[in-house]
TIMI-2910 file (N, C-alpha, C, CB; in pm, 1 decimal, decimal comma, always signed):
<rs>
+----------+----------+----------+----------+----------+----------+----------+----------+----------+----------+----------+----------+------+
!      n_x !      n_y !      n_z !     ca_x !     ca_y !     ca_z !      c_x !      c_y !      c_z !     cb_x !     cb_y !     cb_z ! resn !
+----------+----------+----------+----------+----------+----------+----------+----------+----------+----------+----------+----------+------+
!    +85,6 !    -97,6 !     +3,0 !    +15,4 !    -35,1 !    -11,0 !    +82,2 !   +147,5 !     -3,2 !    -78,5 !    -96,0 !    +75,9 !  Unk !
!    +49,5 !   +237,3 !    -55,5 !   +112,4 !   +377,8 !    -90,4 !    +35,2 !   +429,2 !    +28,2 !    +82,3 !   +457,5 !   -256,6 !  Unk !
!   +119,4 !   +536,8 !    +61,9 !    +51,1 !   +668,2 !   +124,0 !    +76,5 !   +813,2 !    +28,9 !   +123,9 !   +693,1 !   +287,7 !  Unk !
!    -63,9 !   +825,7 !    +51,9 !    -79,2 !   +963,5 !    -24,9 !   -207,2 !  +1067,1 !    +40,8 !   -117,8 !   +922,6 !   -197,5 !  Unk !
!   -173,2 !  +1198,1 !    +16,2 !   -212,7 !  +1325,5 !    +78,1 !   -377,2 !  +1353,4 !    -11,7 !    -69,6 !  +1462,8 !    +46,0 !  Unk !
!   -476,8 !  +1316,7 !    +45,0 !   -596,4 !  +1370,3 !    -57,1 !   -595,6 !  +1510,9 !    -80,3 !   -741,3 !  +1341,3 !     -4,4 !  Unk !
!   -608,4 !  +1556,4 !   -232,2 !   -578,8 !  +1665,4 !   -272,6 !   -740,8 !  +1741,5 !   -302,7 !   -473,1 !  +1642,9 !   -395,3 !  Unk !
!   -820,0 !  +1706,4 !   -402,0 !   -948,4 !  +1742,4 !   -409,8 !  -1013,0 !  +1642,3 !   -496,1 !   -963,7 !  +1878,5 !   -455,9 !  Unk !
!  -1164,7 !  +1642,1 !   -521,1 !  -1220,5 !  +1573,1 !   -568,0 !  -1333,7 !  +1695,0 !   -689,7 !  -1273,1 !  +1476,8 !   -443,7 !  Unk !
!  -1298,4 !  +1649,0 !   -819,0 !  -1298,4 !  +1726,3 !   -910,5 !  -1354,3 !  +1686,4 !  -1049,9 !  -1184,1 !  +1761,9 !   -912,3 !  Unk !
!  -1443,8 !  +1740,1 !  -1078,5 !  -1517,7 !  +1669,6 !  -1244,3 !  -1469,2 !  +1525,6 !  -1233,3 !  -1442,2 !  +1749,6 !  -1426,4 !  Unk !
!  -1499,7 !  +1461,8 !  -1129,3 !  -1530,5 !  +1291,1 !  -1131,5 !  -1360,9 !  +1233,4 !  -1104,3 !  -1612,0 !  +1222,6 !  -1326,4 !  Unk !
!  -1288,5 !  +1332,1 !  -1046,0 !  -1149,2 !  +1278,8 !  -1040,7 !  -1106,8 !  +1291,4 !   -889,8 !  -1045,8 !  +1362,8 !  -1142,7 !  Unk !
!  -1060,9 !  +1173,1 !   -813,6 !  -1042,0 !  +1186,7 !   -685,9 !   -863,3 !  +1216,6 !   -779,6 !  -1098,3 !  +1035,0 !   -551,7 !  Unk !
!   -828,9 !  +1369,7 !   -643,8 !   -670,0 !  +1378,5 !   -709,8 !   -579,2 !  +1350,8 !   -543,8 !   -626,6 !  +1587,0 !   -806,7 !  Unk !
!   -457,6 !  +1241,5 !   -550,5 !   -391,5 !  +1235,5 !   -486,3 !   -262,4 !  +1264,5 !   -495,5 !   -413,3 !  +1164,7 !   -460,6 !  Unk !
!   -162,9 !  +1290,9 !   -352,7 !    -37,5 !  +1358,6 !   -408,9 !    +35,9 !  +1251,5 !   -322,2 !     -5,2 !  +1542,5 !   -380,4 !  Unk !
!   +121,3 !  +1180,1 !   -380,9 !   +244,5 !  +1063,4 !   -293,5 !   +331,5 !  +1136,9 !   -227,9 !   +349,5 !   +960,2 !   -391,3 !  Unk !
!   +392,6 !  +1052,2 !   -157,0 !   +556,2 !  +1109,8 !    -78,8 !   +625,8 !  +1163,2 !   -182,0 !   +670,5 !   +983,7 !     -6,2 !  Unk !
!   +609,4 !  +1101,3 !   -293,6 !   +746,9 !  +1071,8 !   -385,1 !   +714,7 !  +1221,6 !   -486,5 !   +745,1 !   +875,5 !   -496,8 !  Unk !
!   +605,3 !  +1281,3 !   -445,0 !   +569,0 !  +1416,6 !   -520,6 !   +459,1 !  +1369,2 !   -687,0 !   +760,0 !  +1505,8 !   -570,3 !  Unk !
!   +460,8 !  +1244,5 !   -686,2 !   +391,9 !  +1217,8 !   -802,9 !   +227,6 !  +1261,1 !   -760,8 !   +418,6 !  +1050,6 !   -849,0 !  Unk !
!   +134,2 !  +1298,9 !   -812,2 !     +8,2 !  +1359,9 !   -808,5 !    -60,6 !  +1262,4 !   -940,7 !    +18,7 !  +1545,8 !   -830,9 !  Unk !
!   -165,2 !  +1192,2 !   -894,9 !   -261,6 !  +1096,9 !   -988,1 !   -369,8 !  +1116,5 !   -965,6 !   -255,9 !   +960,9 !   -982,2 !  Unk !
!   -500,2 !  +1114,1 !  -1072,4 !   -629,2 !  +1152,9 !  -1089,0 !   -698,2 !   +968,8 !  -1079,9 !   -649,5 !  +1261,0 !  -1257,4 !  Unk !
!   -755,3 !   +960,3 !   -999,2 !   -810,8 !   +849,3 !  -1011,1 !   -980,7 !   +891,1 !  -1045,5 !   -775,6 !   +763,0 !   -875,8 !  Unk !
!  -1009,9 !   +759,5 !  -1082,6 !  -1141,9 !   +774,4 !  -1199,0 !  -1245,7 !   +681,7 !  -1107,4 !  -1105,9 !   +692,1 !  -1394,9 !  Unk !
!  -1181,6 !   +606,1 !  -1021,8 !  -1285,4 !   +481,7 !   -966,8 !  -1240,7 !   +494,9 !   -801,7 !  -1244,6 !   +289,9 !  -1049,2 !  Unk !
!  -1312,2 !   +455,9 !   -757,3 !  -1307,7 !   +422,3 !   -591,2 !  -1386,6 !   +299,1 !   -558,1 !  -1375,2 !   +547,1 !   -496,1 !  Unk !
!  -1322,6 !   +173,0 !   -495,8 !  -1399,6 !    +77,9 !   -514,7 !  -1513,1 !   +157,6 !   -382,6 !  -1317,4 !    -91,0 !   -498,2 !  Unk !
!  -1642,9 !    +77,3 !   -443,7 !  -1749,0 !   +124,4 !   -364,9 !  -1759,2 !    +95,8 !   -185,2 !  -1866,3 !    +60,0 !   -437,8 !  Unk !
!  -1668,4 !     -0,9 !   -133,6 !  -1659,0 !    -24,4 !    -26,4 !  -1567,0 !    +66,8 !    +57,9 !  -1634,9 !   -139,8 !    -28,7 !  Unk !
!  -1488,6 !   +118,0 !    -37,2 !  -1399,0 !   +251,0 !    +26,8 !  -1469,9 !   +390,6 !    +35,2 !  -1264,3 !   +282,0 !    -69,3 !  Unk !
!  -1536,2 !   +369,2 !    -37,0 !  -1649,9 !   +538,9 !    -51,9 !  -1740,3 !   +523,4 !    +50,7 !  -1765,8 !   +567,9 !   -215,5 !  Unk !
!  -1778,7 !   +387,4 !   +114,0 !  -1888,8 !   +410,3 !   +215,2 !  -1823,4 !   +457,9 !   +354,4 !  -1977,3 !   +269,6 !   +236,7 !  Unk !
!  -1675,5 !   +429,2 !   +373,6 !  -1608,4 !   +455,6 !   +492,8 !  -1593,6 !   +630,5 !   +457,2 !  -1451,2 !   +351,7 !   +513,6 !  Unk !
!  -1520,9 !   +676,9 !   +318,3 !  -1504,2 !   +788,6 !   +335,7 !  -1530,4 !   +855,6 !   +212,5 !  -1393,6 !   +806,5 !   +388,6 !  Unk !
!  -1663,2 !   +934,2 !   +222,6 !  -1686,6 !  +1046,0 !   +134,1 !  -1636,8 !  +1125,7 !    +84,8 !  -1735,9 !  +1098,8 !   +153,7 !  Unk !
!  -1486,6 !  +1085,5 !    -29,8 !  -1391,7 !  +1173,7 !    -14,6 !  -1501,8 !  +1290,3 !   -183,9 !  -1180,9 !  +1076,9 !    -35,5 !  Unk !
!  -1594,7 !  +1261,7 !   -224,5 !  -1685,3 !  +1333,7 !   -297,0 !  -1753,5 !  +1441,7 !   -265,7 !  -1758,7 !  +1270,8 !   -326,8 !  Unk !
!  -1828,8 !  +1442,7 !   -120,0 !  -1908,0 !  +1546,2 !    -71,5 !  -1819,0 !  +1582,1 !    +78,2 !  -2081,2 !  +1491,2 !    -54,6 !  Unk !
!  -1758,5 !  +1526,3 !    +90,5 !  -1712,4 !  +1563,4 !   +291,0 !  -1481,9 !  +1604,6 !   +240,7 !  -1751,8 !  +1279,2 !   +471,0 !  Unk !
!  -1564,2 !  +1706,1 !   +228,9 !  -1405,5 !  +1817,5 !   +232,0 !  -1346,1 !  +1836,3 !   +346,7 !  -1421,5 !  +1975,5 !   +192,9 !  Unk !
!  -1377,7 !  +1797,6 !   +479,3 !  -1258,2 !  +1760,5 !   +562,5 !  -1177,2 !  +1656,1 !   +525,2 !  -1292,8 !  +1730,6 !   +685,3 !  Unk !
!  -1142,0 !  +1572,1 !   +475,3 !  -1104,1 !  +1455,0 !   +427,6 !   -963,2 !  +1573,2 !   +309,9 !  -1272,1 !  +1337,6 !   +341,9 !  Unk !
!   -987,8 !  +1676,8 !   +307,0 !   -874,1 !  +1730,4 !   +190,8 !   -763,0 !  +1748,3 !   +300,0 !   -915,9 !  +1898,9 !    +88,6 !  Unk !
!   -667,5 !  +1702,0 !   +229,6 !   -522,7 !  +1727,9 !   +340,3 !   -473,5 !  +1605,0 !   +413,5 !   -557,4 !  +1839,1 !   +474,6 !  Unk !
!   -601,8 !  +1512,2 !   +417,0 !   -582,9 !  +1429,4 !   +503,8 !   -463,1 !  +1296,7 !   +421,5 !   -743,9 !  +1384,5 !   +554,3 !  Unk !
!   -393,2 !  +1248,2 !   +490,4 !   -322,5 !  +1097,3 !   +443,4 !   -389,2 !   +988,2 !   +465,1 !   -197,3 !  +1061,3 !   +508,6 !  Unk !
!   -364,1 !   +923,1 !   +346,5 !   -451,4 !   +774,8 !   +332,4 !   -314,4 !   +681,6 !   +295,4 !   -599,3 !   +770,9 !   +178,5 !  Unk !
!   -360,2 !   +566,8 !   +342,7 !   -263,1 !   +455,2 !   +256,6 !   -379,3 !   +411,9 !   +189,8 !   -166,8 !   +319,1 !   +343,9 !  Unk !
!   -344,1 !   +343,1 !    +38,2 !   -451,9 !   +360,0 !    -47,2 !   -355,3 !   +213,1 !   -150,6 !   -482,1 !   +562,0 !   -122,6 !  Unk !
!   -456,5 !   +155,3 !   -169,2 !   -428,7 !    +45,8 !   -267,4 !   -456,1 !    +40,1 !   -452,4 !   -512,8 !    -59,0 !   -204,8 !  Unk !
!   -397,3 !    +80,0 !   -539,3 !   -492,0 !   +125,7 !   -645,5 !   -417,1 !     +6,9 !   -732,7 !   -489,5 !   +310,3 !   -704,2 !  Unk !
!   -509,1 !    +13,6 !   -856,4 !   -464,0 !    -90,2 !  -1002,1 !   -465,7 !    +21,6 !  -1121,1 !   -604,4 !   -242,5 !  -1048,9 !  Unk !
!   -394,4 !    -17,1 !  -1225,3 !   -403,5 !    +24,7 !  -1340,2 !   -470,3 !    -33,8 !  -1416,2 !   -314,9 !    +39,3 !  -1383,7 !  Unk !
!   -559,5 !    -12,9 !  -1503,8 !   -636,6 !    -76,2 !  -1633,2 !   -651,2 !    +22,0 !  -1743,8 !   -787,2 !   -126,5 !  -1597,5 !  Unk !
!   -647,5 !    -38,7 !  -1857,3 !   -656,0 !    +36,7 !  -1943,4 !   -822,8 !    +10,7 !  -2021,8 !   -523,2 !    +13,7 !  -2024,6 !  Unk !
!   -857,1 !   +118,7 !  -2088,4 !  -1002,2 !   +135,9 !  -2132,5 !  -1006,2 !    +60,1 !  -2290,6 !  -1047,2 !   +319,4 !  -2136,5 !  Unk !
!  -1086,5 !    +46,5 !  -2358,6 !  -1095,1 !    +41,7 !  -2534,5 !   -996,4 !   +134,4 !  -2626,2 !  -1250,8 !    +94,7 !  -2583,0 !  Unk !
!   -933,1 !   +243,7 !  -2578,7 !   -852,0 !   +313,6 !  -2616,8 !   -712,0 !   +293,5 !  -2612,0 !   -879,2 !   +397,6 !  -2574,5 !  Unk !
!   -667,2 !   +238,3 !  -2491,6 !   -563,3 !   +208,1 !  -2452,8 !   -538,0 !   +313,0 !  -2354,4 !   -477,0 !   +187,9 !  -2552,0 !  Unk !
!   -623,6 !   +402,7 !  -2297,8 !   -591,3 !   +495,9 !  -2195,8 !   -583,0 !   +432,1 !  -2051,8 !   -693,6 !   +605,5 !  -2199,2 !  Unk !
!   -485,2 !   +433,3 !  -2000,6 !   -489,6 !   +437,1 !  -1836,8 !   -581,6 !   +529,9 !  -1762,5 !   -355,4 !   +475,2 !  -1783,5 !  Unk !
!   -643,3 !   +410,0 !  -1681,9 !   -798,3 !   +428,5 !  -1608,2 !   -677,4 !   +396,1 !  -1425,6 !   -985,1 !   +239,7 !  -1681,4 !  Unk !
!   -712,7 !   +461,0 !  -1351,1 !   -648,5 !   +431,6 !  -1236,7 !   -800,5 !   +432,6 !  -1135,9 !   -512,0 !   +553,5 !  -1200,7 !  Unk !
!   -787,1 !   +309,7 !  -1058,2 !   -905,7 !   +285,7 !   -964,8 !   -854,6 !   +227,3 !   -836,6 !  -1014,7 !   +187,3 !  -1028,5 !  Unk !
!   -880,6 !   +296,9 !   -725,4 !   -857,4 !   +276,4 !   -560,7 !   -935,4 !   +161,0 !   -531,0 !   -909,3 !   +406,1 !   -458,2 !  Unk !
!   -863,5 !    +51,4 !   -493,4 !   -913,3 !    -64,5 !   -459,4 !   -930,0 !    -76,9 !   -265,4 !   -804,1 !   -176,7 !   -537,4 !  Unk !
!   -843,0 !    -26,2 !   -211,9 !   -877,9 !     -0,5 !    -90,6 !   -814,1 !   +124,4 !    -16,8 !   -854,9 !   -113,5 !    -26,6 !  Unk !
!   -861,0 !   +220,4 !    +97,1 !   -836,5 !   +290,9 !   +145,1 !   -828,6 !   +344,1 !   +257,0 !   -858,0 !   +315,9 !   +107,4 !  Unk !
!   -739,1 !   +360,5 !   +347,8 !   -735,3 !   +367,7 !   +477,6 !   -671,8 !   +474,9 !   +566,1 !   -690,0 !   +267,8 !   +503,8 !  Unk !
!   -761,8 !   +591,9 !   +600,7 !   -699,5 !   +727,4 !   +673,6 !   -573,1 !   +659,2 !   +743,5 !   -816,7 !   +812,9 !   +801,8 !  Unk !
!   -501,6 !   +724,5 !   +791,4 !   -366,3 !   +721,3 !   +876,2 !   -365,8 !   +831,5 !   +987,8 !   -233,2 !   +747,5 !   +777,2 !  Unk !
+----------+----------+----------+----------+----------+----------+----------+----------+----------+----------+----------+----------+------+
</rs>
């Protein structure tokens, strides 16, 4: 699992900043993770650190889609 800071939810993307300075936009979060952390509607999570496990998948146009599988507030 990686540690990252939640930056924002905007236009359907969840933005996280990782310890190494890489910023990733996630299109999807597993429903169980969103059940515990409503990142879309609760702005109190902005700036908080999370441990997350994610996968990289490709759509039919071979574009990468990042999906968070697990999410835990640290």
